[in-house]
Backbone as CSV, one residue per row, in Angstrom:
resi,resn,N_x,N_y,N_z,CA_x,CA_y,CA_z,C_x,C_y,C_z
1,MET,102.847,95.337,104.691,103.068,95.186,104.107,102.179,95.379,103.913
2,ARG,100.956,95.547,104.117,100.938,95.865,103.402,99.661,95.586,104.084
3,LEU,96.609,95.884,103.821,96.069,96.144,104.911,96.989,95.836,105.899
4,ARG,98.161,96.245,105.459,98.939,96.328,106.710,98.310,97.288,107.403
5,ALA,97.339,97.668,107.071,96.929,98.820,107.761,95.486,98.527,108.117
6,LEU,94.610,98.203,107.205,93.718,97.506,107.996,94.704,96.689,108.829
7,GLY,95.655,96.609,108.418,96.807,96.428,109.111,97.764,96.391,108.083
8,ARG,98.590,95.317,107.328,99.450,95.580,106.336,99.879,95.929,106.101
9,THR,98.664,95.203,107.432,98.279,95.238,106.399,99.071,95.602,106.443
10,ALA,98.108,94.821,106.636,98.254,94.757,105.958,98.960,95.330,106.323
11,LEU,98.984,94.354,106.167,99.856,94.090,105.668,100.610,94.926,106.133
12,ILE,101.241,95.462,105.343,101.291,95.664,105.449,101.368,95.462,104.806
13,GLY,100.255,95.303,104.137,100.744,95.189,103.450,101.103,95.016,102.913
14,LEU,99.992,94.449,102.917,100.844,93.933,103.030,101.101,94.600,103.593
15,ALA,101.926,95.223,103.983,101.428,95.388,104.215,102.084,95.239,103.927
16,THR,102.364,96.685,103.106,102.456,96.029,103.126,102.646,95.155,105.083
17,THR,104.666,96.824,106.380,104.892,95.620,107.428,106.352,95.581,107.796
18,LEU,107.160,96.350,107.213,108.531,96.411,107.481,108.812,97.485,108.552
19,VAL,110.086,97.259,109.157,110.408,98.255,110.215,110.777,99.523,109.601
20,ILE,110.196,100.617,110.176,110.381,101.982,109.637,111.761,102.550,109.723
21,ALA,112.191,102.911,108.589,113.532,103.642,108.552,113.397,105.044,108.815
22,GLY,114.461,105.750,108.899,114.418,107.198,109.127,113.684,107.947,107.974
23,CYS,113.234,108.994,108.285,112.493,109.815,107.133,113.587,110.355,106.241
24,SER,113.287,110.061,104.909,114.250,110.564,103.931,113.708,111.981,103.372
25,GLY,114.528,112.801,103.126,114.172,114.074,102.602,114.416,114.254,101.135
26,SER,114.794,113.091,100.487,115.166,113.267,99.043,113.952,113.688,98.282
27,GLY,114.235,114.457,97.297,113.217,114.897,96.395,113.770,115.799,95.320
28,THR,112.925,116.671,94.774,113.393,117.552,93.733,113.654,118.989,94.358
29,GLU,114.252,119.878,93.664,114.549,121.298,94.170,113.228,121.937,94.524
30,SER,113.251,122.546,95.664,112.059,123.138,96.234,111.708,124.557,95.605
31,LYS,110.488,124.658,95.441,109.937,126.085,94.991,109.165,126.587,96.198
32,PRO,109.431,127.807,96.526,108.897,128.399,97.793,107.405,128.424,97.808
33,GLY,106.848,128.013,98.949,105.439,128.157,99.307,104.569,127.111,98.559
34,GLY,105.047,126.372,97.640,104.220,125.391,96.887,103.098,125.993,96.156
35,THR,103.313,127.156,95.751,102.350,127.904,94.959,102.433,127.562,93.481
36,ALA,101.440,127.972,92.617,101.292,127.567,91.189,102.651,128.077,90.548
37,ASN,102.917,127.347,89.491,104.077,127.743,88.646,103.742,128.014,87.210
38,ALA,104.706,128.137,86.437,104.440,128.369,84.882,103.628,127.305,84.190
39,SER,103.721,126.025,84.824,103.077,124.948,84.225,101.573,125.009,84.600
40,GLY,101.168,125.807,85.469,99.815,125.842,85.863,99.435,124.983,87.088
41,LEU,100.471,124.342,87.716,100.120,123.488,88.916,99.567,124.272,89.945
42,GLU,98.641,123.739,90.705,98.095,124.405,91.810,99.048,124.471,93.009
43,LYS,99.802,123.243,93.142,100.868,123.157,94.147,102.165,122.547,93.467
44,THR,103.233,123.001,93.993,104.551,122.319,93.479,105.193,121.591,94.493
45,SER,104.884,121.799,95.726,105.539,121.164,96.812,104.565,120.186,97.587
46,LEU,104.897,118.825,97.522,104.000,117.937,98.076,104.739,117.035,99.187
47,LEU,103.926,116.677,100.104,104.340,115.724,101.148,103.536,114.438,101.001
48,ILE,104.296,113.316,100.835,103.587,112.004,100.621,103.893,111.093,101.842
49,GLY,102.768,110.470,102.265,102.881,109.456,103.300,103.080,108.020,102.737
50,GLN,104.103,107.299,103.191,104.440,105.942,102.587,104.793,105.056,103.635
51,TYR,104.453,103.692,103.320,105.056,102.600,104.182,106.481,102.276,103.631
52,PRO,107.364,102.150,104.602,108.692,101.916,104.177,108.884,100.298,103.884
53,GLY,108.331,99.854,102.799,108.335,98.493,102.407,108.323,98.521,100.837
54,ALA,108.291,97.310,100.331,108.274,97.091,98.880,107.254,97.862,98.139
55,ASP,106.108,98.164,98.862,104.944,98.850,98.203,105.377,100.275,97.735
56,SER,106.287,100.904,98.405,106.748,102.217,98.222,107.917,102.356,97.149
57,ALA,108.526,101.317,96.686,109.586,101.317,95.813,109.453,102.261,94.579
58,PRO,108.144,102.208,93.958,107.971,103.163,92.850,108.185,104.669,93.238
59,LEU,107.739,104.902,94.444,107.901,106.337,94.877,109.294,106.758,94.859
60,PHE,110.079,105.927,95.511,111.512,106.271,95.587,112.337,106.262,94.274
61,ILE,111.857,105.278,93.359,112.471,105.304,92.039,112.142,106.632,91.399
62,ALA,110.837,107.094,91.472,110.439,108.452,90.857,111.279,109.649,91.467
63,MET,111.476,109.552,92.714,112.292,110.692,93.335,113.748,110.545,93.007
64,GLU,114.283,109.355,92.949,115.792,109.208,92.561,115.992,109.624,91.180
65,ARG,115.106,109.277,90.279,115.295,109.433,88.812,114.848,110.737,88.385
66,GLY,114.297,111.576,89.228,113.911,112.967,88.915,112.558,113.009,88.068
67,PHE,111.652,112.053,88.214,110.456,112.061,87.390,109.486,113.044,87.998
68,PHE,109.575,113.356,89.289,108.616,114.364,89.840,109.230,115.789,89.368
69,LYS,110.537,116.045,89.366,111.088,117.215,88.895,110.735,117.508,87.463
70,GLU,110.628,116.467,86.698,110.215,116.673,85.267,108.820,117.236,85.176
71,GLN,107.990,116.966,86.185,106.600,117.444,86.188,106.445,118.632,86.931
72,GLY,107.565,119.221,87.410,107.477,120.478,88.107,107.181,120.397,89.622
73,LEU,107.335,119.209,90.181,107.020,118.894,91.539,108.207,118.695,92.379
74,ASP,108.092,119.212,93.585,109.094,118.964,94.659,108.435,118.100,95.703
75,VAL,108.829,116.868,95.699,108.234,115.819,96.566,109.089,115.492,97.693
76,LYS,108.489,115.502,98.963,109.108,114.935,100.144,108.278,113.855,100.559
77,GLN,108.849,112.932,101.446,108.089,111.826,101.921,108.196,111.680,103.383
78,GLU,107.127,111.025,103.968,107.202,110.796,105.464,106.698,109.332,105.741
79,PRO,107.519,108.479,106.389,107.160,107.196,106.755,105.906,107.192,107.727
80,ILE,104.964,106.354,107.415,103.791,106.253,108.213,103.530,104.751,108.646
81,GLN,102.800,104.538,109.674,102.253,103.260,110.053,101.092,102.896,109.452
82,ALA,100.149,103.848,109.333,98.773,103.615,108.652,98.160,105.005,108.329
83,PRO,97.267,105.063,107.452,96.607,106.360,107.009,95.873,106.918,108.101
84,GLN,95.327,106.052,108.995,94.558,106.599,110.100,95.424,107.544,111.070
85,ALA,96.654,107.266,111.180,97.506,108.025,112.011,97.834,109.390,111.443
86,VAL,97.519,109.585,110.192,97.839,110.895,109.501,96.618,111.488,108.943
87,LEU,95.497,111.028,109.286,94.141,111.581,108.842,94.078,113.229,109.072
88,PRO,94.435,113.683,110.183,94.358,115.092,110.340,95.245,115.910,109.401
89,LYS,96.415,115.337,109.101,97.334,115.994,108.182,96.783,115.991,106.830
90,LEU,96.113,114.904,106.417,95.547,114.828,105.057,94.304,115.701,105.016
91,SER,93.525,115.753,106.082,92.337,116.575,106.055,92.650,118.013,105.993
92,ASN,93.713,118.445,106.703,93.988,119.943,106.618,95.058,120.342,105.597
93,GLY,95.487,119.355,104.805,96.353,119.753,103.635,97.843,119.750,103.949
94,GLN,98.190,119.363,105.136,99.566,119.361,105.471,100.321,118.140,104.747
95,MET,99.457,117.062,104.407,100.008,115.921,103.662,99.083,115.834,102.542
96,ASP,99.626,115.551,101.300,98.879,115.561,100.021,98.363,114.297,99.580
97,VAL,99.227,113.211,99.636,98.872,111.868,99.140,99.424,110.930,100.097
98,VAL,98.718,109.803,100.172,99.080,108.773,101.169,99.034,107.441,100.517
99,LEU,100.038,106.527,100.791,99.941,105.148,100.434,99.143,104.398,101.564
100,GLY,98.124,103.742,101.128,97.187,103.002,102.095,96.802,101.709,101.546
101,SER,96.732,100.582,102.462,96.183,99.384,101.951,94.755,99.735,101.420
102,TYR,94.363,98.863,100.466,93.021,99.195,99.918,91.939,98.938,101.066
103,ALA,92.205,97.910,101.858,91.266,97.709,102.904,91.213,98.780,103.952
104,THR,92.274,99.354,104.227,92.327,100.476,105.268,91.497,101.725,104.676
105,ILE,91.882,102.022,103.473,91.040,103.253,102.873,89.631,102.977,102.766
106,LEU,89.203,101.650,102.439,87.865,101.395,102.331,87.171,101.483,103.629
107,THR,87.882,101.057,104.682,87.259,101.099,106.066,87.107,102.622,106.472
108,ILE,88.091,103.389,106.178,87.928,104.842,106.585,86.794,105.442,105.767
109,GLN,86.684,105.046,104.444,85.593,105.514,103.535,84.176,105.223,104.127
110,GLU,84.117,104.007,104.585,82.758,103.608,105.153,82.449,104.338,106.533
111,GLY,83.473,104.540,107.274,83.271,105.191,108.582,82.917,106.621,108.324
112,GLY,83.363,107.317,107.289,82.898,108.701,107.087,83.870,109.694,107.634
113,SER,84.911,109.317,108.285,85.806,110.296,108.898,86.466,111.137,107.864
114,GLU,86.680,110.496,106.537,87.287,111.232,105.472,86.850,110.526,104.197
115,LYS,86.889,111.392,103.069,86.441,110.760,101.865,87.740,110.832,100.893
116,PHE,87.992,109.528,100.371,89.203,109.348,99.613,88.867,108.971,98.156
117,LYS,89.833,109.088,97.321,89.740,108.558,95.936,91.179,107.996,95.722
118,TYR,91.251,106.885,94.953,92.519,106.272,94.608,92.998,106.974,93.259
119,ILE,94.254,107.293,93.222,94.791,108.119,92.044,96.008,107.353,91.415
120,ALA,96.410,106.197,92.089,97.353,105.351,91.473,97.384,104.054,92.129
121,ASP,97.758,102.966,91.387,97.971,101.636,92.165,99.349,101.533,92.484
122,SER,99.650,100.640,93.518,100.958,100.431,93.945,101.514,99.069,93.866
123,TYR,100.780,98.122,94.749,101.255,96.866,94.953,100.168,95.769,95.004
124,GLN,100.523,94.606,94.469,99.570,93.527,94.320,100.185,92.244,94.848
125,GLY,99.542,91.419,95.530,100.000,90.257,96.041,100.577,89.119,94.998
126,ALA,101.541,88.448,95.405,102.225,87.412,94.558,102.553,86.210,95.476
127,SER,102.637,85.055,94.772,102.937,83.901,95.461,104.271,83.868,96.225
128,GLY,104.158,83.407,97.441,105.360,83.318,98.216,105.685,84.516,99.061
129,ALA,105.015,85.629,98.951,105.499,86.907,99.628,104.553,87.215,100.847
130,PHE,103.480,86.408,100.936,102.541,86.548,102.110,102.043,85.254,102.590
131,GLY,102.267,84.859,103.793,101.695,83.533,104.137,101.802,83.118,105.630
132,VAL,101.105,82.089,105.991,101.045,81.604,107.416,102.237,80.647,107.612
133,MET,103.158,80.983,108.491,104.319,80.259,108.781,104.104,79.448,110.124
134,VAL,104.707,78.194,109.975,104.707,77.287,111.152,106.105,76.921,111.508
135,ALA,106.407,76.654,112.771,107.885,76.273,113.207,108.239,74.912,112.630
136,LYS,109.603,74.865,112.657,110.253,73.695,112.008,109.688,72.419,112.439
137,ASN,109.487,72.111,113.711,108.973,70.899,114.298,107.548,70.930,114.672
138,SER,106.730,71.847,114.072,105.329,72.076,114.372,104.549,70.836,114.021
139,PRO,103.585,70.348,114.844,102.667,69.221,114.522,101.634,69.697,113.418
140,ILE,101.476,70.989,113.120,100.625,71.529,112.156,101.098,71.250,110.835
141,LYS,100.441,70.353,110.063,100.954,69.928,108.746,99.953,70.304,107.669
142,LYS,98.722,70.544,107.954,97.773,70.777,106.981,96.854,71.905,107.600
143,ILE,96.100,72.671,106.764,95.280,73.763,107.263,94.385,73.320,108.324
144,SER,93.657,72.060,108.149,92.703,71.710,109.175,93.369,71.477,110.527
145,ASP,94.658,71.267,110.626,95.317,71.220,111.865,95.304,72.531,112.718
146,LEU,94.853,73.535,112.098,94.787,74.874,112.775,93.607,74.958,113.674
147,LYS,92.767,74.130,113.707,91.554,74.035,114.552,92.067,74.112,116.033
148,GLY,91.427,75.036,116.742,91.860,75.144,118.194,93.183,75.857,118.396
149,LYS,93.869,76.444,117.284,95.181,77.011,117.393,95.117,78.509,117.493
150,LYS,96.229,79.054,117.974,96.367,80.588,117.880,97.263,81.003,116.748
151,ILE,96.796,81.967,116.005,97.446,82.398,114.833,97.843,83.904,115.061
152,GLY,99.041,84.100,114.942,99.555,85.527,115.046,99.357,86.348,113.736
153,VAL,98.897,87.660,113.989,98.637,88.522,112.824,99.106,89.982,113.354
154,ASN,99.392,90.834,112.503,99.848,92.151,112.954,98.564,93.028,113.164
155,ALA,97.433,92.665,112.775,96.278,93.441,113.146,95.049,92.552,113.035
156,LEU,94.173,92.632,114.064,93.134,91.671,114.106,92.087,91.916,112.970
157,LYS,92.119,93.090,112.365,91.215,93.308,111.125,92.113,93.720,110.055
158,GLY,93.120,92.981,109.820,94.194,93.394,108.839,94.201,92.494,107.614
159,LEU,95.114,92.705,106.822,95.356,91.950,105.637,95.537,90.426,105.908
160,GLY,96.209,90.117,106.892,96.468,88.709,107.289,95.165,87.946,107.544
161,VAL,94.359,88.477,108.417,93.140,87.819,108.658,92.158,87.907,107.426
162,LEU,92.124,88.896,106.671,91.306,89.060,105.489,91.725,87.918,104.471
163,THR,92.903,87.759,104.303,93.389,86.788,103.210,93.506,85.290,103.688
164,MET,93.543,85.231,105.040,93.442,83.905,105.613,92.161,83.214,105.645
165,ASN,91.080,84.005,106.008,89.839,83.489,106.249,89.323,82.615,104.990
166,PRO,89.414,82.972,103.732,88.928,82.174,102.707,89.605,80.763,102.617
167,HIS,90.910,80.808,102.932,91.642,79.496,102.913,91.198,78.534,104.059
168,LEU,90.954,79.124,105.330,90.347,78.374,106.333,88.996,77.784,105.942
169,LYS,88.172,78.656,105.462,86.805,78.209,105.082,86.707,77.120,104.241
170,ILE,87.529,77.134,103.067,87.375,76.057,102.137,88.080,74.863,102.622
171,ASN,88.782,74.789,103.737,89.366,73.671,104.360,88.743,73.193,105.615
172,GLY,87.440,73.721,105.788,86.630,73.259,106.866,86.933,73.846,108.254
173,VAL,87.626,74.999,108.260,87.973,75.648,109.558,87.139,76.905,109.542
174,ASP,86.366,77.024,110.544,85.463,78.252,110.788,86.381,79.327,111.329
175,PRO,86.616,80.468,110.591,87.563,81.539,111.060,87.040,82.198,112.464
176,GLN,85.681,82.218,112.540,85.153,82.850,113.726,85.263,82.000,115.072
177,LYS,85.143,80.670,114.747,84.956,79.631,115.857,86.147,78.743,116.108
178,ASP,86.814,78.408,115.109,87.887,77.326,115.243,89.226,77.857,115.434
179,VAL,89.562,79.144,115.234,90.886,79.586,115.453,90.744,80.882,116.377
180,THR,91.936,81.194,117.088,92.065,82.457,117.716,93.200,83.261,117.132
181,TYR,92.834,84.432,116.610,93.695,85.348,116.137,94.397,86.178,117.301
182,VAL,95.701,86.301,117.328,96.287,87.091,118.391,97.103,88.138,117.708
183,GLU,97.221,89.321,118.225,97.899,90.436,117.655,99.449,90.486,118.047
184,ILE,100.276,90.347,117.025,101.646,90.335,117.348,102.423,91.354,116.378
185,ALA,103.113,92.269,117.023,103.843,93.252,116.224,104.712,92.697,115.195
186,THR,104.803,93.383,114.118,105.636,92.878,112.987,107.071,92.466,113.382
187,THR,107.764,93.305,114.218,109.023,93.020,114.649,109.127,91.876,115.520
188,ASN,108.051,91.299,116.020,108.033,90.229,116.942,107.601,88.855,116.301
189,TRP,107.420,88.969,114.973,106.859,87.763,114.286,107.770,86.679,114.438
190,LEU,109.106,86.725,114.178,109.956,85.607,114.259,110.189,85.028,115.631
191,SER,110.302,86.002,116.630,110.500,85.529,118.063,109.302,84.833,118.555
192,SER,108.140,85.311,118.211,106.865,84.657,118.719,106.670,83.266,118.087
193,LEU,107.104,83.074,116.875,106.959,81.789,116.257,107.999,80.920,116.911
194,GLU,109.178,81.361,117.190,110.186,80.600,117.797,109.891,80.233,119.187
195,LYS,109.360,81.093,120.063,109.032,80.868,121.374,107.681,80.133,121.545
196,GLY,106.881,80.059,120.519,105.522,79.376,120.663,104.515,80.231,121.251
197,ASP,104.603,81.612,121.121,103.721,82.484,121.576,102.311,82.333,120.752
198,ALA,102.535,81.863,119.496,101.456,81.457,118.664,101.805,80.274,117.949
199,ASP,100.797,79.501,117.484,101.114,78.110,116.919,101.399,78.339,115.388
200,ALA,101.017,79.524,114.853,101.416,79.893,113.489,101.281,81.398,113.442
201,VAL,102.086,81.887,112.527,102.119,83.353,112.392,102.095,83.837,110.944
202,TRP,101.120,84.670,110.584,101.003,85.193,109.261,102.171,86.299,109.111
203,MET,102.896,86.144,108.005,104.030,87.061,107.754,104.085,87.586,106.313
204,THR,104.882,88.614,106.066,105.150,89.083,104.816,106.678,89.045,104.604
205,ASP,107.084,88.975,103.330,108.576,89.036,103.169,109.029,90.468,103.438
206,PRO,110.236,90.719,104.080,111.379,89.638,104.104,111.211,88.771,105.407
207,TYR,110.214,88.866,106.181,110.043,88.023,107.375,109.911,86.595,107.041
208,VAL,109.132,86.292,105.944,108.950,84.924,105.462,110.298,84.328,105.114
209,SER,111.089,84.980,104.338,112.481,84.425,104.073,113.370,84.325,105.390
210,GLU,113.187,85.220,106.169,114.013,85.062,107.437,113.546,83.926,108.283
211,ALA,112.237,83.672,108.422,111.719,82.558,109.140,112.116,81.302,108.597
212,GLU,112.148,81.167,107.225,112.611,79.999,106.555,114.137,79.731,106.774
213,SER,114.879,80.783,106.602,116.344,80.568,106.660,116.910,80.386,108.108
214,LYS,116.337,81.282,109.106,116.858,81.245,110.387,116.163,80.250,111.355
215,LEU,114.917,79.960,111.061,114.168,79.052,111.909,113.717,77.796,111.332
216,GLY,113.995,77.715,109.964,113.642,76.402,109.389,112.097,76.270,109.367
217,ALA,111.414,77.461,109.393,109.923,77.466,109.324,109.517,77.208,107.931
218,THR,108.206,76.640,107.798,107.700,76.483,106.424,106.303,77.202,106.412
219,MET,105.969,77.432,105.137,104.806,78.230,104.839,103.541,77.219,104.762
220,LEU,102.584,77.250,105.606,101.463,76.386,105.598,100.387,76.959,104.692
221,ILE,100.148,78.168,104.547,99.230,78.799,103.711,99.799,79.947,102.955
222,ASP,99.894,79.835,101.622,100.251,81.025,100.865,99.060,81.853,100.606
223,THR,98.894,82.978,101.356,97.736,83.734,101.295,97.578,84.650,100.094
224,MET,98.383,84.383,99.189,98.129,85.118,97.922,98.014,84.005,96.786
225,SER,97.238,82.967,97.045,97.119,81.836,96.145,95.555,81.505,96.176
226,GLY,95.127,80.672,95.265,93.686,80.339,95.245,92.714,81.430,95.271
227,PRO,91.900,81.461,96.271,90.880,82.451,96.332,91.251,83.924,96.510
228,THR,92.554,83.958,96.951,93.146,85.342,97.129,94.329,85.666,96.214
229,GLU,94.388,84.903,95.117,95.519,85.048,94.287,95.506,86.514,93.677
230,SER,96.788,87.105,93.675,96.957,88.347,93.086,96.074,89.555,93.678
231,LEU,95.697,89.379,94.986,94.770,90.346,95.523,95.529,91.757,95.559
232,PRO,94.980,92.789,95.194,95.480,94.196,95.454,95.814,94.491,96.803
233,ILE,96.966,95.001,97.055,97.482,95.375,98.416,97.298,96.830,98.774
234,THR,97.967,97.642,98.148,98.105,99.072,98.420,97.938,99.988,97.184
235,GLY,97.568,101.157,97.442,97.506,102.169,96.345,97.581,103.551,96.842
236,TRP,97.782,104.591,96.025,97.961,105.928,96.356,96.683,106.629,96.394
237,ALA,96.342,107.342,97.565,95.022,107.921,97.624,95.205,109.356,98.052
238,ALA,94.155,110.228,97.763,94.127,111.602,98.209,92.690,111.852,98.517
239,THR,92.482,112.898,99.368,91.124,113.169,99.678,90.426,113.805,98.549
240,GLU,89.067,113.665,98.521,88.277,114.302,97.505,88.478,115.795,97.451
241,LYS,88.575,116.442,98.583,88.789,117.881,98.622,90.115,118.334,97.995
242,TRP,91.170,117.507,98.303,92.500,117.812,97.741,92.498,117.688,96.179
243,ILE,91.818,116.552,95.724,91.697,116.298,94.256,90.973,117.461,93.598
244,SER,89.876,117.899,94.187,89.111,118.876,93.493,89.799,120.257,93.497
245,GLU,90.674,120.472,94.378,91.432,121.731,94.535,92.694,121.704,93.706
246,ASN,93.290,120.539,93.405,94.564,120.361,92.718,94.551,119.419,91.641
247,PRO,93.691,119.526,90.588,93.521,118.558,89.585,94.849,118.448,88.704
248,LYS,95.493,119.630,88.484,96.675,119.582,87.586,97.946,118.982,88.332
249,THR,97.971,119.282,89.663,98.974,118.707,90.423,98.837,117.205,90.567
250,MET,97.542,116.778,90.744,97.234,115.252,90.840,97.757,114.630,89.537
251,ALA,97.453,115.211,88.350,97.769,114.638,87.138,99.330,114.497,86.930
252,ALA,100.035,115.620,87.434,101.457,115.637,87.380,102.044,114.465,88.246
253,PHE,101.402,114.331,89.396,101.839,113.202,90.245,101.622,111.831,89.573
254,GLN,100.504,111.685,88.970,100.062,110.365,88.308,101.071,110.120,87.113
255,ARG,101.460,111.133,86.390,102.399,110.806,85.340,103.754,110.444,85.817
256,ALA,104.171,111.068,86.919,105.503,110.767,87.358,105.473,109.242,87.989
257,MET,104.391,108.967,88.703,104.353,107.655,89.301,104.153,106.618,88.245
258,ALA,103.365,106.876,87.155,103.227,105.835,86.049,104.640,105.403,85.438
259,LYS,105.495,106.417,85.365,106.841,106.074,84.778,107.557,105.188,85.768
260,ALA,107.520,105.509,87.029,108.159,104.733,88.067,107.639,103.315,88.156
261,GLN,106.355,103.232,88.127,105.549,102.032,88.305,105.853,100.974,87.090
262,ASN,106.080,101.564,86.020,106.464,100.806,84.853,107.830,100.208,85.034
263,ILE,108.691,100.951,85.598,110.131,100.454,85.927,110.110,99.220,86.965
264,ALA,109.287,99.591,87.973,109.143,98.544,89.041,108.541,97.334,88.510
265,ALA,107.620,97.431,87.576,106.997,96.246,87.037,107.906,95.417,86.162
266,THR,108.797,96.002,85.619,109.596,95.340,84.522,111.044,95.120,84.882
267,ASP,111.603,95.748,85.869,112.897,95.691,86.250,113.190,95.379,87.784
268,ARG,113.271,94.057,88.082,113.522,93.602,89.431,114.704,94.214,90.076
269,ASP,115.712,94.460,89.262,116.992,95.056,89.685,116.790,96.536,90.261
270,ALA,115.887,97.230,89.636,115.702,98.610,90.094,114.980,98.553,91.382
271,VAL,114.101,97.697,91.646,113.472,97.566,92.993,114.532,97.076,93.954
272,THR,115.233,96.023,93.719,116.255,95.462,94.577,117.194,96.651,94.971
273,ALA,117.546,97.464,94.020,118.585,98.572,94.341,118.000,99.558,95.266
274,ILE,116.741,99.968,95.124,116.089,101.073,95.816,115.703,100.700,97.316
275,LEU,115.257,99.374,97.411,114.746,99.062,98.821,115.773,99.362,99.985
276,PRO,116.944,99.011,99.848,117.839,99.300,101.078,118.017,100.800,101.342
277,THR,117.677,101.629,100.411,117.810,103.122,100.607,116.747,103.742,101.537
278,PHE,115.623,103.040,101.777,114.611,103.602,102.529,114.005,102.599,103.516
279,THR,114.516,101.453,103.590,113.995,100.305,104.491,115.251,99.763,105.221
280,LYS,115.051,98.847,106.120,116.104,98.254,106.782,116.412,96.927,106.286
281,ILE,116.030,96.674,105.063,116.298,95.413,104.225,117.737,95.496,103.757
282,PRO,118.521,94.586,104.062,119.977,94.590,103.608,120.005,94.366,102.080
283,LYS,121.009,94.680,101.473,121.090,94.408,99.963,121.102,93.000,99.629
284,GLU,121.638,92.096,100.410,121.490,90.732,99.949,120.107,90.129,100.199
285,THR,119.488,90.671,101.147,118.022,90.105,101.364,117.148,90.662,100.345
286,ALA,117.436,91.909,99.918,116.499,92.530,98.960,116.665,91.819,97.544
287,ALA,117.743,91.179,97.335,117.991,90.624,96.103,117.362,89.246,95.958
288,THR,116.800,88.635,97.071,116.311,87.306,97.094,114.842,87.251,97.624
289,ILE,114.353,88.168,98.212,113.006,88.151,98.838,111.966,88.038,97.741
290,ASN,110.769,87.406,98.077,109.717,87.349,97.166,108.983,88.618,97.193
291,LEU,108.918,89.258,95.972,108.151,90.473,95.861,106.756,90.297,95.252
292,GLY,105.912,91.266,95.625,104.602,91.280,94.945,104.777,91.925,93.634
293,ASN,103.684,92.187,92.979,103.581,92.771,91.666,103.322,94.205,91.700
294,TYR,103.669,94.916,90.607,103.384,96.387,90.523,102.478,96.686,89.294
295,PRO,101.204,96.745,89.590,100.222,96.951,88.503,100.484,98.316,87.759
296,THR,100.329,98.346,86.466,100.530,99.511,85.700,99.301,100.266,85.391
297,SER,98.203,99.900,85.881,96.961,100.570,85.696,96.011,100.505,86.903
298,LEU,95.189,101.432,87.081,94.270,101.539,88.158,92.984,100.946,87.822
299,ASN,92.735,99.726,88.265,91.481,98.895,87.595,90.466,98.687,88.743
300,ALA,89.305,99.323,88.567,88.346,99.263,89.569,87.782,97.809,89.910
301,GLN,87.776,97.008,88.773,87.243,95.670,88.884,88.229,94.886,89.762
302,ARG,89.455,95.045,89.576,90.501,94.289,90.474,90.395,94.760,91.890
303,ILE,90.262,96.059,92.214,90.139,96.478,93.554,88.852,96.197,94.189
304,GLN,87.747,95.890,93.364,86.450,95.622,93.889,86.633,94.179,94.639
305,ARG,87.491,93.339,94.241,87.725,92.034,94.870,88.002,92.275,96.447
306,VAL,88.693,93.288,96.733,89.050,93.602,98.146,87.770,94.016,98.975
307,ALA,87.061,94.974,98.276,85.785,95.341,98.925,84.825,94.166,99.202
308,ASP,84.669,93.434,98.158,83.712,92.243,98.308,84.152,91.285,99.275
309,LEU,85.464,91.104,99.350,85.994,90.079,100.473,85.801,90.740,101.842
310,MET,85.977,91.913,101.938,85.723,92.615,103.231,84.427,92.478,103.651
311,ALA,83.349,92.790,102.712,82.051,92.649,103.136,81.564,91.247,103.470
312,GLU,82.153,90.233,102.756,81.815,88.828,103.047,82.254,88.494,104.471
313,TYR,83.328,88.999,104.969,83.880,88.597,106.261,83.599,89.669,107.353
314,GLY,82.739,90.478,107.050,82.384,91.548,108.141,83.339,92.645,108.395
315,PHE,84.338,92.769,107.530,85.214,93.968,107.714,84.496,95.301,107.290
316,LEU,83.501,95.191,106.373,82.743,96.184,106.018,81.245,95.932,106.328
317,LYS,80.546,96.977,106.669,79.096,96.565,107.038,78.231,96.408,105.843
318,ALA,78.666,96.829,104.749,77.825,96.759,103.575,78.825,96.776,102.310
319,LYS,78.259,96.339,101.189,79.011,96.324,99.994,79.431,97.665,99.516
320,MET,80.458,97.918,98.857,80.910,99.286,98.335,81.205,99.044,96.947
321,ASP,80.833,100.261,96.183,81.237,100.235,94.769,82.530,101.041,94.565
322,VAL,83.547,100.279,94.337,84.839,100.940,94.374,85.050,101.870,93.071
323,SER,84.296,101.604,92.041,84.442,102.453,90.783,84.242,103.911,91.024
324,THR,83.469,104.226,92.082,83.230,105.731,92.423,84.390,106.331,93.130
325,MET,85.452,105.472,93.431,86.638,106.056,94.103,87.777,106.055,93.176
326,ILE,87.732,105.818,91.911,88.883,105.781,91.118,89.006,106.949,90.225
327,VAL,90.211,107.503,90.214,90.554,108.697,89.307,91.727,108.256,88.389
328,ASN,91.379,107.770,87.245,92.331,107.301,86.301,93.108,108.566,85.691
329,PRO,94.407,108.340,85.303,95.088,109.436,84.680,94.482,109.682,83.410
330,GLN,94.527,110.962,82.953,94.001,111.466,81.770,95.157,111.736,80.768
331,GLY,95.349,110.935,79.871,96.350,111.173,78.763,97.728,110.971,79.283
């Protein structure tokens, strides 16, 4: 769900973090070659990399409702695990825009393998959707009980660890010395908690809801509360080169996504209806899971929180100024 990518990451995410469904080809009617059209777009055919989770709901709303077509765009999508896996495609122009956890994109940016800018926000943490789960009869009742324990996460430098560390710290648990993070694949979160492979497991919904209903598990730490409340999770990014070569196409993409983002932000039913079409989340689960929020503006100050947190806990070597990576819609 989401640093499903730093992991999520994140999350996967948050990360968001959900099992990848088959690649959907839905989009608008194609125009050959992706060449400029009467509207002056530099490209009309785009390939978008997305996580098949709640983060991507606005993209699929835009595709289903024809918002891209209104802008003269033919959009196809490709499910990805993380932006790192598709860096060559982004660098050579085979893929145009990618959904990435903010932490992942910042890590790539610092490493220098590619230079990105954010062109639209996507997903933000909310209470109940991301947290550390413990088994039904676990002796772990409070955060300080995690001392000496193993905590499962989907990535050792992912959203789970990043958002957990501040909560451990303020409860007298040293994240570097007092706990052991172990990497557990998203699809094994429930079984690992049930079998005791880890004493606690960081999860995102729908796994949080499944752990509660199927295992009687409880949330020990809501990692989108307190010091990490409403932390930005994922956003849409493109390379600096692509943006410089396709400014009108980028603006058209931003306009279409803004319409869809507003729908996702204000209409839970729209998100509930679209999730089963591109994820393996059943309709009944989609209706009840805890969702994050869908910000309707790209705010550098808000995203700076992620960079500062990453620098504090050693995910980044130095502080970064996120404002230099923001391309806000024009009009």
